[in-house]
C-alpha positions as MATLAB code, in Angstrom:
seq = 'MPIQMFMRRHFADIPVAQIDSFFGFTTDRSTLYGGRIYGGTELSAYDLKSMYEMGIGLRLPLTNHDASPEEYAANVPMLEKHHRPGNSIIVTNDNLARWIRRDFPGYRLEASVIKNIDSLAKIEKAAGIYDSIILPMSANEDEAFLASIGDKARITLFANAGCALTCPSKICYPSISKANKTGDKSLFRCSQQLKYRELLGMQDFDLDHLESLGFHRFKLLRARDGNITGA';
ca = [
     -20.450  -27.609  -12.976;
     -23.835  -25.627  -11.567;
     -23.301  -24.929   -8.034;
     -25.840  -27.690   -6.581;
     -23.872  -30.092   -8.503;
     -20.508  -28.821   -7.191;
     -21.754  -29.159   -3.482;
     -22.824  -32.712   -3.585;
     -19.650  -33.737   -5.220;
     -17.472  -32.117   -3.275;
     -19.257  -30.939    0.196;
     -22.120  -33.580    0.502;
     -21.218  -34.447    3.720;
     -21.690  -30.209    4.766;
     -25.186  -28.972    6.301;
     -25.943  -25.995    4.131;
     -27.026  -24.201    7.224;
     -22.874  -24.260    8.131;
     -21.806  -23.490    4.692;
     -21.145  -19.362    4.882;
     -20.027  -18.562    1.229;
     -18.404  -19.962   -1.522;
     -14.804  -18.406   -2.679;
     -14.418  -17.734   -6.746;
     -14.687  -16.000   -9.539;
     -17.651  -14.895  -11.204;
     -18.298  -13.173  -15.045;
     -16.570  -10.166  -13.716;
     -13.425  -10.348  -15.276;
     -10.693   -8.044  -12.505;
      -7.433   -7.137  -12.319;
      -7.380   -7.419   -8.757;
      -8.096  -11.096   -8.865;
      -5.733  -12.670   -6.625;
      -4.549  -16.249   -5.139;
      -4.897  -18.397   -8.507;
      -4.711  -17.253  -12.054;
      -7.678  -16.131  -13.413;
      -9.000  -18.580  -16.238;
     -12.840  -17.668  -16.496;
     -15.613  -17.704  -14.693;
     -16.104  -19.948  -11.889;
     -19.602  -19.042  -10.378;
     -22.188  -18.008  -12.414;
     -24.865  -16.035  -12.757;
     -27.399  -18.618  -11.917;
     -25.050  -20.463   -9.448;
     -25.521  -16.271   -7.145;
     -28.803  -16.636   -7.531;
     -29.037  -20.772   -5.971;
     -26.397  -19.764   -3.582;
     -28.549  -16.380   -2.113;
     -31.819  -18.641   -2.193;
     -29.586  -20.861   -0.054;
     -28.357  -18.568    2.733;
     -24.997  -18.811    0.826;
     -22.713  -15.784    0.583;
     -20.505  -14.736   -2.241;
     -16.305  -14.791   -1.084;
     -14.884  -12.483   -3.782;
     -11.432  -13.149   -4.153;
      -9.409   -9.402   -4.615;
      -6.157  -10.789   -3.164;
      -3.953   -9.030   -5.660;
      -0.470   -7.707   -4.250;
      -1.134   -4.558   -5.658;
      -3.683   -2.337   -6.497;
      -3.943    1.651   -7.409;
      -6.499    4.169   -7.513;
      -7.486    3.753  -11.028;
      -7.791    0.120  -10.804;
     -10.089    0.359   -8.079;
     -12.244    3.348   -9.722;
     -12.178    0.503  -13.031;
     -13.577   -2.367  -10.499;
     -16.124    0.152   -8.593;
     -19.390   -1.179  -11.285;
     -18.397   -5.080  -10.148;
     -18.374   -4.243   -6.156;
     -21.833   -2.290   -7.089;
     -23.358   -4.992   -8.526;
     -22.326   -7.753   -5.679;
     -22.870   -5.833   -2.668;
     -25.301   -7.085   -0.173;
     -25.349   -8.713    2.832;
     -23.467  -11.768    3.469;
     -21.297  -11.251    0.839;
     -17.687  -11.030    1.660;
     -14.123   -9.585    0.161;
     -10.521  -11.405    0.874;
      -7.838   -8.860    0.842;
      -4.225   -8.862    0.753;
      -3.570   -5.015   -0.294;
      -4.690   -3.040    2.930;
      -5.042    0.062    0.969;
      -7.996   -1.672   -1.187;
      -9.409   -3.098    2.078;
      -9.751    0.509    3.476;
     -11.260    2.136   -0.286;
     -13.739   -0.932   -0.004;
     -14.592    0.048    3.373;
     -15.333    3.676    2.874;
     -17.785    2.933   -0.197;
     -19.430   -0.349    0.524;
     -19.235   -0.960    4.136;
     -21.848   -4.069    3.564;
     -19.173   -6.482    2.664;
     -17.399   -8.275    5.474;
     -13.747   -7.829    4.749;
     -11.566  -10.633    5.148;
      -7.773  -10.592    5.472;
      -5.970  -12.864    2.996;
      -3.743  -16.055    4.028;
      -1.684  -14.835    1.496;
      -0.703  -11.786    4.347;
       0.966  -14.620    6.352;
      -0.704  -13.290    9.862;
       1.389  -15.046   12.410;
       2.183  -13.268   15.280;
       0.016  -10.864   17.712;
       1.413   -8.115   16.484;
       0.327   -8.957   12.531;
      -3.259   -9.841   13.758;
      -3.482   -6.650   16.227;
      -2.788   -4.570   13.170;
      -5.104   -6.633   10.859;
      -7.966   -6.115   13.238;
      -8.111   -2.607   12.414;
      -8.888   -2.794    9.195;
     -10.601   -6.036    8.467;
     -13.444   -8.159    9.987;
     -12.307  -11.636   10.285;
      -8.446  -12.650    9.517;
      -7.612  -16.005    8.323;
      -4.120  -17.690    9.790;
      -1.798  -19.452    7.599;
      -2.113  -23.318    7.398;
       0.707  -23.754    9.634;
      -1.022  -21.761   12.934;
      -3.288  -24.716   13.238;
      -0.322  -27.185   14.196;
       0.943  -24.120   17.077;
      -1.426  -24.715   19.460;
       0.708  -22.069   21.878;
       0.416  -19.761   19.589;
      -3.688  -20.291   18.856;
      -4.143  -20.277   22.606;
      -2.621  -16.479   22.833;
      -5.175  -15.192   20.512;
      -7.775  -13.148   22.100;
     -11.174  -12.362   19.635;
     -11.061  -15.692   18.108;
     -14.082  -15.165   17.067;
     -12.271  -12.892   14.309;
     -10.184  -15.700   13.200;
     -10.871  -17.642   10.544;
      -8.604  -21.420   10.332;
      -8.078  -23.783    7.731;
     -10.038  -27.034    8.182;
      -7.863  -28.426    5.586;
      -4.309  -28.384    4.030;
      -2.713  -28.308    0.325;
       0.690  -27.801   -0.610;
       0.678  -24.304    1.099;
       1.372  -26.063    4.401;
       5.071  -27.136    3.844;
       6.210  -24.316    1.260;
       8.919  -22.784    2.494;
       8.486  -19.262    0.270;
       5.062  -18.938   -1.507;
       6.537  -17.393   -4.652;
       3.333  -18.694   -6.055;
       1.514  -15.585   -4.774;
       3.194  -12.520   -6.102;
       3.789  -14.013   -9.300;
      -0.088  -14.882   -9.571;
      -0.587  -11.263   -8.864;
       1.558  -10.614  -12.021;
      -0.121  -12.699  -14.681;
      -3.824  -11.818  -13.271;
      -2.662   -8.233  -13.936;
      -1.217   -8.562  -17.336;
      -3.146  -11.674  -18.470;
       0.385  -13.413  -18.637;
      -0.178  -16.887  -17.237;
       3.482  -17.700  -18.254;
       4.575  -15.365  -15.364;
       3.741  -18.104  -12.851;
       6.680  -19.537  -10.582;
       6.214  -22.317   -7.849;
       8.610  -23.259   -5.306;
       8.970  -26.732   -6.179;
      10.990  -25.717   -9.026;
      13.705  -23.957   -7.227;
      13.758  -26.309   -4.160;
      12.352  -29.870   -3.075;
       9.662  -30.201   -0.646;
       7.870  -32.556    0.783;
       4.143  -32.904   -0.426;
       1.904  -34.141    2.000;
      -1.252  -34.170   -0.208;
      -4.299  -33.413    0.993;
      -4.204  -32.561    4.747;
      -7.650  -32.757    7.444;
      -7.204  -31.162   10.760;
      -8.664  -32.016   13.960;
     -11.998  -29.681   13.687;
     -13.147  -30.853   16.981;
     -10.022  -29.909   18.884;
     -10.107  -26.326   17.149;
     -13.463  -25.688   18.324;
     -12.848  -27.004   21.659;
      -9.802  -23.819   21.646;
     -12.748  -21.265   20.787;
     -12.303  -21.321   16.964;
     -15.701  -21.721   15.228;
     -15.112  -20.133   11.489;
     -12.866  -22.716    9.143;
     -11.910  -22.330    5.311;
     -12.648  -25.923    3.625;
     -10.459  -26.489    0.683;
     -11.505  -28.823   -2.671;
      -8.824  -31.611   -3.242;
      -7.578  -30.777   -6.929;
      -6.340  -34.525   -8.860;
      -3.402  -35.823   -7.801;
      -4.624  -34.945   -4.091;
      -1.483  -32.571   -3.839;
      -3.149  -29.269   -3.145;
      -6.664  -27.701   -3.053;
      -8.762  -24.851   -4.344;
];
């Protein structure tokens, strides 16, 4: 659906001025996509034009675990196409982040939740590469850890949580990387098929409390059918 309709249906209660960017696949196919299996265009050229007019940026999900110099070179035209102030790229592979930083300094680089940055040591390492860092959903429930973080302005927390909150292994992420790399969707794997875990549905976090702790950047998921996870 057009981006305006999508916003009205899923995020009508959020002021446009508070929306930094939207995550999604563009018309550009890429083997560097990750996070979820590529199934075609989610944000059309018209959507991007509308977003930019509203002051909303694009967040490219280049979160594939693996990235070669040859793949990066093949994706340079896409990176050139979307290189503009306000746009950002979510990355899992540190080498890919360094290449993008070198050639396209206008992008905001964000360390993906897939990196599972769950300690101060990991935050410090990522801070040397990325502009901002997405912490795993479970970090929201560890107030002592959140309080110990120094530069909270560079941290993104989840505003709500889906199945990843209770997942013990998150084997979906590397399997999605392989599926997007090869085009073979049958490579997808989910730990739910291997070991039972409780699915809590979509869980909302107390944003007022998290803001009182000094955090002001939040990633908001859209509930999928069945209310068991988000995208």
